[in-house]
All heavy atoms as an XYZ file, in Angstrom:
1039
protein
N      59.854     52.325    107.742
C      60.503     53.473    107.145
C      62.050     53.330    107.234
O      62.751     53.593    106.310
C      60.018     54.729    107.828
C      60.671     55.974    107.217
O      60.596     56.163    105.989
O      61.222     56.753    107.992
N      62.523     52.910    108.426
C      63.975     52.759    108.616
C      64.532     51.720    107.657
O      65.628     51.886    107.095
C      64.281     52.332    110.044
C      63.943     53.354    111.126
C      64.019     52.723    112.495
C      64.941     54.521    111.056
N      63.775     50.631    107.473
C      64.230     49.584    106.538
C      64.236     50.127    105.091
O      65.223     49.896    104.375
C      63.305     48.388    106.611
C      63.457     47.602    107.879
O      64.531     47.608    108.499
N      62.410     46.917    108.283
N      63.194     50.769    104.701
C      63.123     51.293    103.309
C      64.180     52.281    103.004
O      64.699     52.304    101.904
C      61.698     51.868    103.047
C      60.637     50.853    103.030
C      59.249     51.459    102.856
O      59.064     52.660    103.035
N      58.280     50.627    102.523
N      64.519     53.107    103.968
C      65.556     54.154    103.785
C      66.963     53.594    103.969
O      67.925     54.343    103.807
C      65.317     55.321    104.718
C      64.102     56.136    104.435
C      64.031     57.398    105.292
N      63.868     57.098    106.694
C      64.683     57.528    107.651
N      65.712     58.280    107.382
N      64.466     57.216    108.916
N      67.053     52.310    104.363
C      68.329     51.686    104.675
C      69.103     52.610    105.642
O      70.263     52.958    105.422
C      69.099     51.393    103.416
C      68.393     50.380    102.551
C      69.203     49.976    101.309
O      70.134     50.711    100.909
O      68.849     48.945    100.712
N      68.433     52.956    106.735
C      68.997     53.938    107.662
C      70.244     53.432    108.377
O      70.930     54.235    109.005
C      67.930     54.307    108.713
N      70.583     52.169    108.263
C      71.822     51.671    108.874
C      73.021     52.229    108.113
O      74.110     52.324    108.669
C      71.901     50.141    108.908
C      71.701     49.517    107.564
C      72.671     49.276    106.624
C      70.501     49.048    107.004
N      72.109     48.713    105.504
C      70.754     48.563    105.713
C      69.155     49.010    107.458
C      69.776     48.008    104.870
C      68.197     48.483    106.608
C      68.523     47.968    105.378
N      72.790     52.629    106.862
C      73.888     53.255    106.066
C      74.039     54.694    106.424
O      75.128     55.199    106.651
C      73.599     53.091    104.566
C      73.675     51.683    104.100
C      73.447     51.649    102.619
N      73.540     50.259    102.158
C      73.232     49.866    100.946
N      72.849     50.744    100.039
N      73.351     48.579    100.613
N      72.910     55.393    106.352
C      72.926     56.843    106.659
C      71.587     57.189    107.240
O      70.570     56.886    106.608
C      73.185     57.665    105.400
O      73.155     59.041    105.696
N      71.494     57.697    108.387
C      72.509     58.273    109.248
C      73.394     57.309    110.008
O      74.434     57.737    110.558
C      71.732     59.147    110.252
C      70.276     58.838    110.062
C      70.129     57.932    108.939
N      73.161     56.031    110.050
C      74.095     55.092    110.646
C      73.424     54.027    111.520
O      72.214     54.123    111.823
N      74.198     53.059    111.929
C      73.653     51.897    112.670
C      73.064     52.280    114.028
O      72.059     51.736    114.454
C      74.683     50.738    112.821
C      74.936     50.111    111.478
C      75.904     51.163    113.510
N      73.697     53.229    114.700
C      73.176     53.634    115.995
C      71.779     54.237    115.848
O      70.868     53.913    116.625
C      74.175     54.580    116.709
C      73.804     54.814    118.140
C      74.921     55.576    118.877
C      74.577     55.725    120.345
N      75.633     56.386    121.066
N      71.640     55.127    114.886
C      70.344     55.745    114.604
C      69.337     54.657    114.236
O      68.199     54.674    114.735
C      70.520     56.777    113.495
C      69.212     57.371    113.033
C      68.697     58.499    113.642
C      68.505     56.806    111.926
C      67.486     59.063    113.219
C      67.311     57.370    111.493
C      66.825     58.488    112.146
O      65.645     59.039    111.723
N      69.745     53.773    113.364
C      68.830     52.695    112.883
C      68.369     51.816    114.080
O      67.170     51.615    114.229
C      69.550     51.846    111.842
C      68.768     50.615    111.425
C      67.700     50.731    110.586
C      69.125     49.368    111.909
C      66.950     49.611    110.217
C      68.421     48.225    111.535
C      67.333     48.376    110.649
N      69.287     51.355    114.878
C      68.912     50.470    115.981
C      68.136     51.208    117.046
O      67.248     50.615    117.695
C      70.132     49.740    116.538
C      70.454     48.491    115.730
C      71.384     48.528    114.706
C      69.797     47.311    116.008
C      71.659     47.400    113.990
C      70.071     46.156    115.278
C      70.993     46.204    114.257
O      71.257     45.092    113.537
N      68.448     52.435    117.296
C      67.650     53.207    118.284
C      66.226     53.363    117.817
O      65.271     53.102    118.582
C      68.313     54.606    118.487
O      69.632     54.437    119.028
C      67.479     55.424    119.476
N      66.030     53.724    116.577
C      64.684     53.852    116.024
C      63.947     52.537    115.981
O      62.758     52.441    116.316
N      64.653     51.471    115.554
C      64.067     50.143    115.458
C      63.565     49.663    116.818
O      62.419     49.214    116.964
C      65.072     49.177    114.877
C      64.629     47.749    114.603
C      63.637     47.735    113.465
C      65.855     46.874    114.287
N      64.414     49.728    117.809
C      64.016     49.217    119.113
C      63.011     50.128    119.826
O      62.174     49.651    120.575
C      65.266     48.958    120.034
O      66.016     50.159    120.169
C      66.126     47.847    119.450
N      63.100     51.446    119.573
C      62.073     52.325    120.134
C      60.697     51.945    119.605
O      59.737     51.906    120.340
C      62.367     53.784    119.848
C      63.502     54.367    120.696
O      63.964     53.676    121.635
O      63.914     55.510    120.417
N      60.620     51.697    118.286
C      59.354     51.304    117.682
C      58.870     49.949    118.220
O      57.659     49.802    118.567
C      59.512     51.240    116.171
N      59.785     49.002    118.311
C      59.426     47.675    118.823
C      58.970     47.734    120.290
O      57.927     47.216    120.667
C      60.588     46.706    118.659
C      60.345     45.236    119.073
C      59.172     44.638    118.303
C      61.602     44.432    118.873
N      59.715     48.447    121.105
C      59.370     48.598    122.536
C      58.009     49.298    122.647
O      57.185     48.916    123.468
C      60.424     49.416    123.228
C      61.721     48.661    123.506
C      62.784     49.647    123.972
N      64.044     49.000    124.298
C      64.583     48.964    125.492
N      64.018     49.566    126.501
N      65.703     48.344    125.698
N      57.789     50.346    121.877
C      56.550     51.101    121.932
C      55.366     50.216    121.537
O      54.293     50.274    122.155
N      55.529     49.426    120.531
C      54.470     48.531    120.079
C      54.146     47.515    121.166
O      52.977     47.263    121.494
C      54.881     47.799    118.798
C      53.792     46.824    118.379
C      52.625     47.275    117.726
C      53.917     45.473    118.635
C      51.624     46.396    117.406
C      52.905     44.593    118.333
C      51.779     45.052    117.707
O      50.743     44.166    117.391
N      55.159     46.892    121.744
C      54.921     45.905    122.801
C      54.233     46.523    124.011
O      53.345     45.926    124.585
C      56.252     45.237    123.206
C      56.941     44.407    122.126
C      58.338     44.025    122.547
C      56.113     43.194    121.741
N      54.614     47.729    124.362
C      53.991     48.421    125.506
C      52.546     48.723    125.189
O      51.648     48.512    126.032
C      54.769     49.727    125.842
N      52.257     49.217    124.004
C      50.907     49.577    123.608
C      50.021     48.346    123.482
O      48.818     48.380    123.844
C      50.901     50.357    122.329
N      50.566     47.258    123.013
C      49.760     46.053    122.776
C      49.481     45.292    124.046
O      48.353     44.869    124.259
C      50.529     45.134    121.799
O      50.703     45.833    120.562
C      49.756     43.866    121.488
N      50.480     45.142    124.871
C      50.295     44.292    126.070
C      50.404     45.029    127.384
O      50.301     44.448    128.461
C      51.318     43.135    126.061
C      50.905     42.081    125.085
C      49.677     41.631    124.779
C      51.787     41.281    124.257
N      49.715     40.636    123.853
C      50.993     40.380    123.534
C      53.167     41.280    124.121
C      51.521     39.479    122.650
C      53.702     40.333    123.209
C      52.887     39.451    122.467
N      50.646     46.339    127.344
C      50.647     47.117    128.575
C      51.834     46.850    129.504
O      51.732     47.117    130.700
N      52.896     46.323    128.979
C      54.093     46.102    129.794
C      55.027     47.312    129.673
O      55.035     47.984    128.667
C      54.837     44.811    129.395
C      54.000     43.562    129.709
C      55.246     44.816    127.965
N      55.745     47.546    130.726
C      56.712     48.645    130.724
C      57.912     48.236    129.861
O      58.518     47.181    130.106
C      57.167     48.969    132.148
C      56.069     49.582    132.992
C      56.530     49.793    134.436
N      57.821     50.415    134.508
C      58.036     51.706    134.737
N      57.006     52.499    134.945
N      59.277     52.203    134.815
N      58.226     49.017    128.880
C      59.355     48.700    127.979
C      60.258     49.889    127.701
O      61.377     49.682    127.316
C      58.844     48.166    126.655
O      58.060     49.153    125.989
C      58.039     46.862    126.793
N      59.752     51.068    127.852
C      60.487     52.232    127.365
C      61.710     52.596    128.183
O      62.671     53.135    127.677
C      59.570     53.401    127.152
C      58.433     53.154    126.134
C      57.542     54.358    125.995
C      59.008     52.751    124.762
N      61.676     52.309    129.479
C      62.827     52.658    130.331
C      63.334     51.405    131.065
O      63.930     51.553    132.125
C      62.453     53.777    131.272
C      62.149     55.078    130.554
C      61.896     56.217    131.511
O      62.228     56.135    132.702
O      61.358     57.258    131.005
N      63.113     50.290    130.491
C      63.526     49.014    131.106
C      64.726     48.452    130.339
O      64.931     48.743    129.183
C      62.396     47.996    131.075
C      61.087     48.509    131.644
C      61.126     48.920    133.094
O      61.704     48.158    133.891
O      60.612     49.977    133.438
N      65.477     47.606    131.045
C      66.598     46.933    130.346
C      66.033     45.802    129.458
O      64.864     45.378    129.646
C      67.583     46.310    131.367
O      66.877     45.260    132.100
C      68.119     47.378    132.296
N      66.850     45.280    128.621
C      66.437     44.153    127.777
C      65.977     42.989    128.650
O      64.963     42.366    128.406
C      67.584     43.752    126.834
O      67.788     44.831    125.901
C      67.269     42.483    126.079
N      66.750     42.644    129.683
C      66.398     41.536    130.583
C      65.057     41.783    131.245
O      64.246     40.876    131.378
C      67.507     41.341    131.625
N      64.772     42.995    131.684
C      63.527     43.344    132.350
C      62.343     43.204    131.349
O      61.275     42.704    131.723
C      63.568     44.733    132.940
C      64.492     44.851    134.152
C      64.764     46.283    134.561
O      64.708     47.180    133.690
O      65.044     46.476    135.772
N      62.585     43.662    130.161
C      61.536     43.567    129.150
C      61.235     42.097    128.836
O      60.034     41.698    128.812
C      61.935     44.294    127.822
C      62.025     45.781    128.055
C      60.986     43.959    126.689
C      62.711     46.554    126.948
N      62.238     41.282    128.651
C      62.043     39.894    128.352
C      61.325     39.183    129.478
O      60.396     38.354    129.219
C      63.344     39.222    128.008
C      64.017     39.676    126.724
C      65.434     39.130    126.613
C      63.189     39.388    125.510
N      61.680     39.459    130.739
C      60.993     38.852    131.877
C      59.532     39.279    131.906
O      58.666     38.448    132.175
C      61.706     39.247    133.167
C      61.064     38.641    134.386
C      60.885     37.115    134.357
O      61.724     36.430    133.764
O      59.852     36.618    134.900
N      59.224     40.549    131.686
C      57.859     41.016    131.677
C      57.068     40.334    130.555
O      55.934     39.915    130.763
C      57.799     42.509    131.517
N      57.654     40.239    129.386
C      56.973     39.568    128.266
C      56.726     38.082    128.587
O      55.662     37.531    128.296
C      57.760     39.688    126.975
C      57.878     41.089    126.391
C      58.816     41.107    125.207
C      56.499     41.573    125.966
N      57.695     37.447    129.203
C      57.619     36.037    129.552
C      56.527     35.806    130.621
O      55.754     34.837    130.514
C      58.932     35.523    130.079
C      59.050     34.051    130.308
C      60.435     33.610    130.714
N      61.463     33.892    129.701
C      62.385     34.826    129.822
N      62.512     35.580    130.901
N      63.262     35.053    128.831
N      56.440     36.656    131.604
C      55.554     36.386    132.757
C      54.198     37.090    132.670
O      53.251     36.649    133.333
C      56.276     36.805    134.048
O      56.525     38.186    134.076
N      54.063     38.163    131.862
C      52.828     38.940    131.909
C      52.040     38.963    130.609
O      51.021     39.611    130.543
C      53.180     40.403    132.286
C      53.884     40.541    133.632
C      54.380     41.953    133.855
O      53.827     42.903    133.245
O      55.322     42.107    134.654
N      52.541     38.318    129.578
C      51.877     38.390    128.258
C      51.784     36.993    127.642
O      52.461     36.086    128.046
C      52.688     39.269    127.305
O      53.882     38.596    126.900
C      53.007     40.631    127.924
N      50.979     36.901    126.582
C      50.943     35.642    125.827
C      51.995     35.545    124.738
O      51.857     34.809    123.765
C      49.529     35.702    125.226
C      49.246     37.129    125.033
C      49.910     37.833    126.172
N      53.078     36.292    124.901
C      54.147     36.263    123.931
C      54.741     34.867    123.766
O      55.027     34.186    124.758
C      55.266     37.222    124.377
S      56.511     37.568    123.084
N      54.866     34.422    122.529
C      55.362     33.063    122.285
C      56.839     32.938    122.529
O      57.564     33.956    122.525
C      55.064     32.612    120.826
O      55.906     33.433    119.940
C      53.594     32.767    120.466
N      57.318     31.750    122.720
C      58.718     31.489    122.934
C      59.554     31.958    121.701
O      60.625     32.509    121.834
C      58.988     29.989    123.247
C      60.464     29.674    123.312
C      58.281     29.599    124.502
N      58.996     31.712    120.509
C      59.666     32.129    119.304
C      59.837     33.630    119.226
O      60.905     34.153    118.960
C      58.919     31.603    118.038
C      59.476     32.182    116.777
C      58.940     30.055    118.011
N      58.743     34.344    119.536
C      58.828     35.787    119.529
C      59.749     36.326    120.615
O      60.491     37.264    120.384
C      57.455     36.442    119.663
C      56.621     36.299    118.405
N      55.271     36.068    118.434
C      56.959     36.337    117.129
C      54.808     35.969    117.193
N      55.831     36.132    116.381
N      59.716     35.677    121.793
C      60.655     36.113    122.844
C      62.115     36.018    122.381
O      62.876     36.924    122.579
C      60.466     35.225    124.102
C      59.339     35.647    125.030
C      59.133     34.556    126.127
C      59.659     36.948    125.717
N      62.438     34.933    121.699
C      63.806     34.718    121.223
C      64.147     35.753    120.158
O      65.261     36.303    120.181
C      64.000     33.319    120.698
C      65.360     33.023    120.135
C      66.541     33.242    121.112
O      66.281     33.239    122.368
O      67.641     33.427    120.651
N      63.245     36.026    119.248
C      63.492     37.016    118.220
C      63.626     38.426    118.821
O      64.507     39.186    118.431
C      62.352     36.997    117.181
C      62.318     35.747    116.363
C      61.067     35.630    115.545
O      60.025     36.207    115.814
N      61.147     34.842    114.465
N      62.792     38.757    119.763
C      62.866     40.062    120.432
C      64.196     40.177    121.186
O      64.874     41.209    121.106
C      61.673     40.266    121.404
C      60.367     40.415    120.563
C      61.859     41.488    122.285
C      59.092     40.259    121.397
N      64.582     39.105    121.879
C      65.859     39.080    122.572
C      67.024     39.380    121.661
O      67.894     40.221    121.935
C      66.086     37.755    123.278
C      67.398     37.689    124.120
C      67.767     36.288    124.533
N      68.081     35.413    123.410
C      69.221     35.466    122.691
N      70.147     36.354    122.982
N      69.423     34.644    121.685
N      67.048     38.690    120.498
C      68.148     38.875    119.543
C      68.232     40.313    119.039
O      69.302     40.925    118.974
C      67.990     37.904    118.383
C      68.250     36.484    118.747
C      68.006     35.491    117.611
O      67.507     35.891    116.543
N      68.288     34.226    117.843
N      67.072     40.872    118.685
C      67.063     42.258    118.175
C      67.500     43.241    119.276
O      68.341     44.131    119.036
C      65.681     42.622    117.620
C      65.572     44.120    117.293
C      65.369     41.823    116.362
N      66.922     43.093    120.464
C      67.279     44.056    121.551
C      68.728     43.902    121.980
O      69.362     44.933    122.251
C      66.320     43.832    122.763
C      64.864     44.202    122.538
C      64.068     43.917    123.817
C      64.663     45.621    122.131
N      69.223     42.673    122.048
C      70.618     42.514    122.460
C      71.604     43.070    121.421
O      72.603     43.696    121.789
C      70.942     41.053    122.766
C      70.366     40.635    124.091
C      70.709     39.224    124.489
O      71.095     38.395    123.679
N      70.586     38.935    125.803
N      71.327     42.840    120.135
C      72.225     43.435    119.135
C      72.130     44.935    119.181
O      73.159     45.642    119.088
C      71.903     42.929    117.716
C      72.964     43.435    116.744
C      73.015     42.789    115.372
N      72.124     41.741    115.070
C      72.472     40.445    115.016
N      73.670     40.050    115.347
N      71.573     39.537    114.676
N      70.956     45.478    119.418
C      70.806     46.907    119.535
C      71.617     47.431    120.758
O      72.269     48.477    120.629
C      69.323     47.277    119.698
O      69.182     48.657    119.898
N      71.532     46.745    121.847
C      72.346     47.137    123.024
C      73.846     47.176    122.673
O      74.533     48.096    123.058
C      72.112     46.176    124.181
C      70.759     46.281    124.821
O      70.031     47.271    124.536
O      70.379     45.379    125.581
N      74.301     46.195    121.925
C      75.702     46.130    121.540
C      76.052     47.305    120.645
O      77.111     47.951    120.788
C      76.034     44.820    120.804
C      76.012     43.568    121.705
C      76.188     42.317    120.797
C      77.115     43.628    122.762
N      75.189     47.653    119.705
C      75.426     48.777    118.782
C      75.442     50.077    119.596
O      76.364     50.895    119.398
C      74.362     48.818    117.683
C      74.383     50.123    116.919
C      74.519     47.624    116.744
N      74.484     50.268    120.432
C      74.300     51.537    121.144
C      75.322     51.768    122.277
O      75.741     52.885    122.523
C      72.885     51.685    121.686
C      71.849     51.805    120.579
C      70.447     52.131    121.037
C      69.875     51.037    121.872
N      68.448     51.286    122.261
N      75.706     50.684    122.927
C      76.531     50.851    124.134
C      77.942     50.246    124.060
O      78.790     50.564    124.889
C      75.801     50.239    125.360
C      74.412     50.807    125.526
C      73.293     49.993    125.444
C      74.219     52.165    125.751
C      72.020     50.518    125.579
C      72.958     52.681    125.906
C      71.844     51.874    125.818
N      78.192     49.351    123.080
C      79.496     48.712    123.044
C      80.206     48.967    121.679
O      81.189     48.311    121.360
C      79.367     47.198    123.273
N      79.668     49.909    120.916
C      80.236     50.273    119.617
C      80.379     49.109    118.650
O      81.290     49.033    117.815
C      81.576     50.970    119.813
C      81.448     52.244    120.538
C      82.769     53.002    120.561
N      82.556     54.257    121.285
C      83.482     54.774    122.058
N      84.646     54.191    122.189
N      83.253     55.915    122.654
N      79.443     48.154    118.765
C      79.392     47.024    117.840
C      78.992     47.505    116.470
O      78.054     48.298    116.366
C      78.467     45.933    118.374
C      78.274     44.761    117.465
C      79.255     43.823    117.329
C      77.120     44.623    116.722
C      79.106     42.727    116.491
C      76.935     43.519    115.903
C      77.964     42.561    115.788
N      79.611     47.016    115.451
C      79.247     47.351    114.055
C      78.687     46.114    113.368
O      79.449     45.270    112.911
C      80.472     47.863    113.300
C      80.964     49.228    113.707
C      80.023     50.354    113.275
O      79.379     50.216    112.202
O      79.957     51.351    114.019
N      77.355     46.018    113.299
C      76.790     44.843    112.619
C      77.000     44.926    111.119
O      77.240     46.009    110.553
C      75.297     44.993    112.921
C      75.074     46.467    113.103
C      76.347     46.959    113.722
N      76.957     43.750    110.474
C      77.039     43.754    109.054
C      75.745     44.274    108.436
O      74.731     44.374    109.144
C      77.279     42.309    108.521
O      76.121     41.533    108.830
C      78.540     41.644    109.138
N      75.775     44.611    107.175
C      74.563     45.049    106.529
C      73.517     43.984    106.590
O      72.325     44.260    106.784
C      74.866     45.470    105.061
C      73.603     45.999    104.385
C      73.957     46.622    103.022
O      75.044     47.093    102.784
O      72.994     46.588    102.180
N      73.894     42.735    106.410
C      72.997     41.579    106.475
C      72.340     41.496    107.838
O      71.124     41.283    107.950
C      73.719     40.269    106.156
O      74.272     40.383    104.825
C      72.801     39.096    106.212
N      73.088     41.714    108.925
C      72.521     41.651    110.258
C      71.509     42.795    110.481
O      70.430     42.563    111.034
C      73.636     41.758    111.306
C      74.495     40.512    111.442
C      75.696     40.699    112.285
O      76.300     41.784    112.299
O      76.041     39.727    112.997
N      71.850     43.999    109.996
C      70.917     45.107    110.125
C      69.645     44.872    109.333
O      68.552     45.070    109.828
C      71.621     46.417    109.687
N      69.809     44.442    108.088
C      68.633     44.125    107.267
C      67.763     43.078    107.926
O      66.546     43.187    107.974
C      69.009     43.621    105.900
C      69.492     44.639    104.911
C      69.829     43.994    103.572
N      70.381     44.900    102.634
C      69.692     45.708    101.854
N      68.390     45.652    101.908
N      70.311     46.546    101.035
N      68.405     42.026    108.424
C      67.663     40.917    109.074
C      66.959     41.401    110.320
O      65.771     41.096    110.508
C      68.658     39.741    109.432
O      69.226     39.303    108.200
C      67.939     38.647    110.130
N      67.655     42.176    111.156
C      67.005     42.683    112.378
C      65.789     43.554    112.045
O      64.756     43.486    112.692
C      67.990     43.414    113.264
C      68.973     42.485    113.945
O      68.677     41.279    114.056
O      70.060     42.963    114.316
N      65.951     44.410    111.007
C      64.810     45.246    110.611
C      63.629     44.424    110.128
O      62.504     44.669    110.525
N      63.916     43.400    109.310
C      62.850     42.554    108.818
C      62.199     41.718    109.956
O      60.987     41.554    109.992
C      63.377     41.619    107.758
N      63.017     41.228    110.832
C      62.501     40.439    111.994
C      61.594     41.308    112.852
O      60.515     40.894    113.283
C      63.652     39.824    112.789
C      63.169     39.318    114.167
C      64.307     38.716    112.013
N      61.993     42.530    113.126
C      61.172     43.433    113.945
C      59.815     43.673    113.315
O      58.784     43.613    113.985
C      61.911     44.737    114.216
N      59.786     43.900    112.029
C      58.512     44.098    111.300
C      57.690     42.836    111.383
O      56.480     42.894    111.655
C      58.801     44.510    109.834
C      57.482     44.460    109.027
C      59.403     45.893    109.781
N      58.286     41.694    111.160
C      57.573     40.401    111.188
C      57.014     40.141    112.582
O      55.890     39.655    112.727
C      58.462     39.283    110.739
C      57.695     37.962    110.497
C      58.490     36.861    109.836
N      59.628     36.468    110.634
C      60.931     36.628    110.267
N      61.230     37.216    109.122
N      61.908     36.271    111.060
N      57.766     40.432    113.636
C      57.299     40.269    114.996
C      55.998     41.065    115.215
O      54.997     40.552    115.721
C      58.364     40.702    116.032
C      59.538     39.734    116.062
C      57.746     40.853    117.426
C      60.760     40.242    116.783
N      56.054     42.355    114.833
C      54.861     43.197    114.980
C      53.683     42.675    114.193
O      52.550     42.588    114.720
C      55.200     44.665    114.583
C      53.949     45.498    114.488
C      56.190     45.269    115.567
N      53.910     42.267    112.947
C      52.814     41.732    112.125
C      52.239     40.464    112.723
O      51.000     40.289    112.769
C      53.323     41.475    110.691
C      53.644     42.728    109.936
C      54.291     42.450    108.589
O      54.777     41.330    108.352
O      54.350     43.389    107.770
N      53.092     39.554    113.168
C      52.606     38.298    113.765
C      51.880     38.507    115.090
O      50.858     37.863    115.341
C      53.754     37.320    113.882
C      54.251     36.817    112.567
C      55.491     35.961    112.649
O      56.018     35.718    113.752
O      55.972     35.514    111.587
N      52.384     39.391    115.966
C      51.720     39.653    117.198
C      50.383     40.337    116.958
O      49.405     40.020    117.618
C      52.633     40.490    118.161
C      53.766     39.606    118.653
C      51.821     41.059    119.336
C      54.848     40.352    119.478
N      50.336     41.263    115.993
C      49.073     41.922    115.649
C      48.043     40.897    115.200
O      46.896     40.950    115.611
C      49.302     42.980    114.580
N      48.463     39.930    114.391
C      47.549     38.886    113.921
C      47.112     37.997    115.074
O      45.937     37.637    115.175
C      48.237     38.038    112.831
N      48.035     37.684    116.018
C      47.713     36.900    117.184
C      46.677     37.599    118.080
O      45.713     37.013    118.497
C      48.999     36.632    117.977
C      48.781     35.908    119.293
C      50.084     35.859    120.111
O      51.182     36.069    119.593
N      49.955     35.557    121.375
N      46.888     38.895    118.280
C      45.977     39.680    119.120
C      44.614     39.780    118.472
O      43.575     39.608    119.120
C      46.596     41.093    119.397
C      45.530     42.021    119.998
C      47.781     40.971    120.287
N      44.589     39.982    117.160
C      43.313     40.068    116.448
C      42.563     38.724    116.556
O      41.349     38.705    116.763
C      43.537     40.451    114.968
C      42.334     40.599    114.093
C      41.461     41.720    114.650
C      42.737     40.880    112.686
N      43.295     37.609    116.385
C      42.668     36.318    116.496
C      42.102     36.089    117.892
O      40.985     35.570    118.046
C      43.670     35.248    116.154
C      43.099     33.838    116.043
C      44.141     32.832    115.568
O      45.324     33.144    115.411
N      43.694     31.617    115.323
N      42.816     36.479    118.913
C      42.337     36.370    120.304
C      41.092     37.199    120.535
O      40.144     36.775    121.184
C      43.441     36.756    121.299
C      44.592     35.766    121.337
C      45.812     36.289    122.090
O      45.808     37.466    122.597
O      46.787     35.532    122.186
N      41.078     38.411    119.939
C      39.924     39.273    120.097
C      38.684     38.682    119.382
O      37.571     38.755    119.913
C      40.217     40.686    119.531
C      41.158     41.479    120.395
C      41.612     42.775    119.744
O      41.491     42.961    118.552
N      42.167     43.650    120.570
N      38.909     38.071    118.224
C      37.798     37.443    117.506
C      37.248     36.285    118.311
O      36.027     36.111    118.370
C      38.267     36.945    116.140
C      38.410     38.004    115.108
C      38.831     37.405    113.761
C      38.991     38.474    112.728
N      39.434     37.883    111.420
N      38.093     35.502    118.922
C      37.636     34.390    119.771
C      36.795     34.899    120.931
O      35.768     34.307    121.279
C      38.813     33.555    120.280
C      39.409     32.646    119.261
C      40.563     31.847    119.859
C      41.235     31.015    118.800
N      42.363     30.237    119.379
N      37.283     35.966    121.553
C      36.525     36.546    122.662
C      35.157     37.023    122.237
O      34.171     36.800    122.926
C      37.304     37.693    123.285
C      38.485     37.296    124.077
C      39.317     38.483    124.620
O      38.755     39.626    124.613
O      40.455     38.277    125.000
N      35.082     37.639    121.057
C      33.780     38.112    120.557
C      32.864     36.952    120.216
O      31.665     37.030    120.451
C      33.991     39.030    119.350
C      34.553     40.397    119.627
C      34.825     41.131    118.294
C      33.627     41.197    120.479
N      33.429     35.902    119.646
C      32.612     34.741    119.320
C      32.084     34.062    120.576
O      30.938     33.566    120.563
C      33.480     33.721    118.528
C      33.778     34.153    117.120
C      34.794     33.244    116.443
O      35.253     32.243    117.067
O      35.122     33.519    115.277
N      32.833     34.054    121.627
C      32.428     33.408    122.893
C      31.490     34.312    123.719
O      30.753     33.816    124.531
C      33.629     33.038    123.734
C      34.437     31.934    123.084
O      33.920     31.127    122.356
N      35.714     31.882    123.371
N      31.529     35.604    123.493
C      30.770     36.544    124.299
C      29.247     36.231    124.263
O      28.650     36.134    125.323
C      31.041     37.985    123.897
C      30.517     38.982    124.915
S      30.933     40.662    124.473
C      32.718     40.618    124.581
N      28.622     36.092    123.108
C      27.174     35.833    123.129
C      26.826     34.543    123.866
O      25.831     34.492    124.563
C      26.825     35.704    121.650
C      27.874     36.452    120.927
C      29.094     36.266    121.761
N      27.658     33.508    123.743
C      27.420     32.296    124.440
C      27.483     32.471    125.966
O      26.677     31.967    126.694
C      28.436     31.205    124.003
C      28.293     30.788    122.557
C      29.419     29.925    122.116
O      30.427     29.764    122.795
N      29.287     29.318    120.950
N      28.493     33.229    126.400
C      28.640     33.479    127.828
C      27.435     34.291    128.337
O      26.903     33.998    129.406
C      29.931     34.239    128.104
C      31.175     33.404    127.857
C      32.459     34.230    127.952
O      32.373     35.405    128.335
O      33.478     33.700    127.617
N      27.004     35.267    127.565
C      25.866     36.082    127.960
C      24.619     35.260    128.006
O      23.834     35.342    128.962
C      25.690     37.267    126.971
O      26.916     38.003    126.931
C      24.557     38.160    127.369
N      24.434     34.404    126.996
C      23.251     33.514    126.997
C      23.260     32.547    128.131
O      22.247     32.326    128.813
C      23.202     32.775    125.660
N      24.391     31.988    128.459
C      24.519     31.041    129.590
C      24.232     31.743    130.902
O      23.548     31.194    131.752
C      25.932     30.468    129.658
O      26.184     29.727    128.475
N      24.714     32.968    131.054
C      24.459     33.742    132.288
C      22.978     34.039    132.389
O      22.393     33.906    133.482
C      25.291     35.033    132.258
O      26.661     34.703    132.136
C      25.077     35.845    133.530
N      22.354     34.427    131.299
C      20.899     34.737    131.321
C      20.108     33.489    131.650
O      19.156     33.541    132.453
C      20.459     35.305    129.975
C      20.943     36.737    129.751
C      20.550     37.292    128.418
O      19.810     36.601    127.680
O      21.021     38.367    128.043
N      20.466     32.330    131.082
C      19.757     31.072    131.357
C      19.866     30.704    132.826
O      18.914     30.335    133.486
C      20.290     29.962    130.472
C      19.889     30.082    129.035
C      20.616     29.036    128.175
O      21.486     28.351    128.618
N      20.150     28.920    126.902
N      21.057     30.867    133.387
C      21.285     30.509    134.800
C      20.465     31.470    135.677
O      19.836     31.064    136.658
C      22.736     30.609    135.120
N      20.464     32.729    135.334
C      19.718     33.720    136.109
C      18.205     33.414    136.064
O      17.528     33.407    137.080
C      19.999     35.123    135.573
C      19.233     36.198    136.315
C      19.623     36.601    137.603
C      18.134     36.825    135.768
C      18.903     37.578    138.255
C      17.436     37.785    136.440
C      17.824     38.174    137.700
N      17.721     33.140    134.868
C      16.292     32.843    134.692
C      15.893     31.561    135.455
O      14.860     31.448    136.025
C      15.899     32.741    133.228
C      15.958     34.067    132.528
O      15.817     35.120    133.184
N      16.156     34.098    131.231
N      16.800     30.597    135.392
C      16.551     29.318    136.064
C      16.475     29.502    137.587
O      15.593     28.966    138.247
C      17.634     28.328    135.712
O      17.353     27.078    136.185
N      17.398     30.304    138.111
C      17.382     30.563    139.548
C      16.164     31.362    139.955
O      15.596     31.175    141.001
C      18.677     31.360    139.929
C      19.919     30.524    139.945
C      21.170     31.358    140.206
O      21.034     32.462    140.728
O      22.252     30.830    139.927
N      15.730     32.294    139.085
C      14.572     33.143    139.406
C      13.321     32.329    139.484
O      12.430     32.572    140.294
C      14.419     34.241    138.348
N      13.185     31.271    138.630
C      12.003     30.413    138.639
C      11.990     29.553    139.905
O      10.902     29.240    140.405
C      12.044     29.495    137.402
C      11.615     30.205    136.153
C      11.468     29.230    134.986
N      12.036     29.912    133.853
C      12.929     29.397    133.033
N      13.361     28.213    133.201
N      13.360     30.084    132.024
N      13.117     29.172    140.410
C      13.165     28.312    141.608
C      12.823     29.122    142.781
O      12.130     28.982    143.680
C      14.553     27.699    141.767
C      14.885     26.760    140.659
C      16.320     26.243    140.755
O      17.054     26.654    141.650
O      16.729     25.492    139.919
């Protein structure tokens, strides 16, 4: 929505980056259960690095978006329109790619589940016979 409305123009870059990073942080917290909403950028990146399957590429993209947002919100940095557009697009792409990654991992787990259940049942039955 922020991208479509070009919210970096009006109401402005601070509003745009606040909304963008709030949405990204919320998504990461909901998806991987890491604390993001009241953490610093460094703390978020460390949690993603150590507690999640977040890829190195996504970590770097998240770092870039969060750091530029920090500059906008706290250091009065004025990004170019191209930077704002790019950050908005990157944030959307990160969410889409992570969602696809999580879905793929869930499918693998479901595919492996019947095999694990069957193996457990075979082992149990084998032990019971002995």
